C-alpha positions in Angstrom: 153.1 76.3 116.9 155.4 73.4 115.6 157.6 73.2 112.5 154.6 70.8 110.9 152.4 73.8 110.9 155.1 76.2 109.9 154.5 78.0 105.9 156.2 80.2 104.0 155.3 79.7 101.2 155.6 75.8 101.3 153.1 73.5 101.2 155.1 70.9 102.8 157.5 72.2 105.0 161.6 70.9 104.8 159.6 69.6 101.0 163.0 69.4 100.3 163.9 66.4 102.0 163.7 63.0 101.0 162.6 60.5 101.3 159.5 61.0 103.6 160.7 59.4 106.5 164.4 61.0 106.5 161.9 64.5 106.4 159.5 63.2 109.3 162.7 62.4 111.5 163.6 66.1 110.2 160.9 68.3 111.4 160.3 66.3 114.7 164.2 67.4 115.1 164.0 71.1 115.4 160.5 70.9 117.3 162.7 68.3 120.1 165.9 71.2 119.3 163.1 74.3 119.7 161.7 72.6 122.9 164.0 71.6 124.6 166.9 72.5 123.3 169.9 70.5 121.2 172.0 68.6 124.3 169.4 67.6 126.1 167.2 66.1 123.5 167.5 62.7 122.6 167.7 60.1 118.7 164.5 58.9 121.4 163.0 62.1 121.4 163.3 62.4 117.6 162.7 59.0 116.5 159.3 58.6 118.8 158.4 62.5 117.8 158.5 61.6 114.5 156.7 57.6 115.9 159.4 55.6 114.7 162.4 53.6 116.6 165.4 55.0 117.3 167.1 52.7 114.8 165.3 54.2 112.2 167.2 57.5 113.0 170.0 55.8 112.0 169.3 55.0 108.3 168.6 58.5 107.2 171.5 60.4 109.8 174.2 59.0 111.3 174.4 61.2 113.9 172.5 63.7 116.1 174.4 66.3 114.9 174.1 65.3 111.3 170.5 66.1 111.7 171.2 69.7 113.0 173.5 70.1 110.5 171.2 69.8 107.6 168.7 71.7 109.6 171.0 74.9 110.2 172.7 74.2 105.9 168.7 74.7 105.1 167.9 77.0 106.9 171.6 79.7 106.7 171.2 78.8 102.4 167.5 80.0 102.9 168.2 83.9 105.0 171.1 84.4 102.5 169.3 84.2 99.4 167.2 86.2 100.7 169.7 88.6 101.6 172.2 88.7 98.4 168.5 88.3 96.1 167.7 91.9 97.7 171.6 93.1 97.8 171.7 92.3 94.0 168.2 94.1 93.6 166.9 96.5 91.4 165.6 99.9 93.5 167.8 102.5 95.2 170.1 101.3 98.5 166.6 101.9 101.2 164.7 100.1 98.8 166.9 97.4 99.3 167.2 97.5 102.9 163.6 97.9 103.2 163.4 94.8 101.3 166.1 92.8 102.7 164.8 93.0 106.2 161.1 92.5 105.8 161.9 89.4 104.0 164.7 88.3 106.7 162.5 88.8 109.3 159.3 87.6 107.8 160.9 84.1 107.6 161.7 85.1 111.5 158.4 85.4 112.0 156.8 82.7 109.6 159.5 80.1 111.2 160.2 80.8 114.0 160.1 77.6 115.8 163.2 76.5 113.2 164.3 79.7 113.2 164.9 79.4 117.2 167.4 75.8 116.2 168.6 77.5 113.8 170.4 81.6 114.8 170.5 79.9 118.5 172.5 75.7 118.5 175.9 77.1 116.7 177.6 76.4 118.4 176.7 72.5 118.9 177.3 71.6 115.2 180.7 70.2 115.4 184.1 72.1 114.3 183.5 71.0 110.5 180.1 72.1 110.3 180.5 75.3 112.4 182.5 76.4 110.5 180.9 75.9 106.9 178.3 77.7 108.7 179.6 80.6 110.1 181.1 81.4 106.6 176.8 81.6 105.2 176.7 84.2 107.8 179.7 85.9 106.4 178.2 85.7 104.1 174.7 86.8 104.8 176.4 89.9 106.7 178.3 90.8 104.1 174.9 90.9 101.8 173.8 93.9 104.4 177.1 95.5 105.0 177.0 96.5 101.1 174.2 97.7 100.6 174.4 100.0 103.7 177.8 100.2 101.9 176.4 101.7 98.7 173.3 103.1 100.5 176.1 105.8 102.4 178.0 106.1 99.2 175.2 107.1 97.6 174.3 109.5 100.7 170.9 108.0 101.0 172.1 107.2 104.9 174.1 108.5 107.2 176.4 105.6 109.2 179.5 106.1 110.3 180.6 102.4 111.0 178.7 100.6 108.8 180.5 97.0 109.6 178.1 97.4 113.5 175.0 99.4 111.9 175.1 96.0 109.6 175.9 93.3 112.4 172.9 95.3 114.5 170.6 95.4 111.8 171.3 91.7 111.6 170.5 90.5 115.0 167.6 92.8 115.1 165.8 90.7 112.8 167.4 87.2 114.1 165.6 88.8 117.2 162.2 88.1 116.4 162.5 84.1 115.7 163.0 84.0 120.1 159.6 86.3 120.6 157.2 86.2 118.0 153.7 84.2 118.9 151.7 83.9 116.2 148.7 83.9 118.4 150.0 87.5 118.5 148.6 90.3 117.3 151.0 91.2 114.7 151.5 89.5 111.7 154.6 88.0 110.2 154.2 91.0 107.9 153.0 93.2 110.6 156.7 92.2 112.0 158.5 92.8 109.3 157.0 96.3 108.0 157.3 97.9 111.6 160.8 96.4 111.2 161.9 98.1 107.6 161.3 101.3 109.2 162.8 101.0 112.4 166.1 100.3 110.1 165.9 102.5 107.6 165.2 105.2 110.9 168.5 103.6 112.4 171.0 104.1 109.0 169.4 107.4 109.1 167.5 106.9 105.6 166.5 110.1 103.8 163.9 109.5 102.5 
């Protein structure tokens, strides 16, 4: 499945990216980075996939790294919104943790091509952009850590190491982007439900 075919409730993937030519280039870059890796992808590759000339790319993005940063920033912002919304939501820690995992896993399955680039090309970013993205990842970790910590305090979870468990939960969810196949036997919702159950067992949730 290409990035242009991925959906997560949006009519048009990356609809927030304008103008249309900039969006087409970004979609092409995601597909190229996911298929070839950031370093093996050239600006000519990206422009060709978008049906544009290499010179047209520089009208919208100064460098290939700027394209990667835009992709990474949008993807990490979406992931953070999902996790913080769950952390700040109503319900018990058990309900909020399950909801966070369902939403986070579903996004990584529905947008697996995009998520592979967002999650696994961090080291290709320049120092300033990498620092910015690492801060977003820190906030995502903090949201999950907060839910688990509140569950321990409320007596819902038995977790001796909250930071380590939060990291394990996020790693488990993120890995879905690596293996998910849209033609496989499980839907994104089914994978989300499966992983929510696995995580609740991980924290020894008292149902």
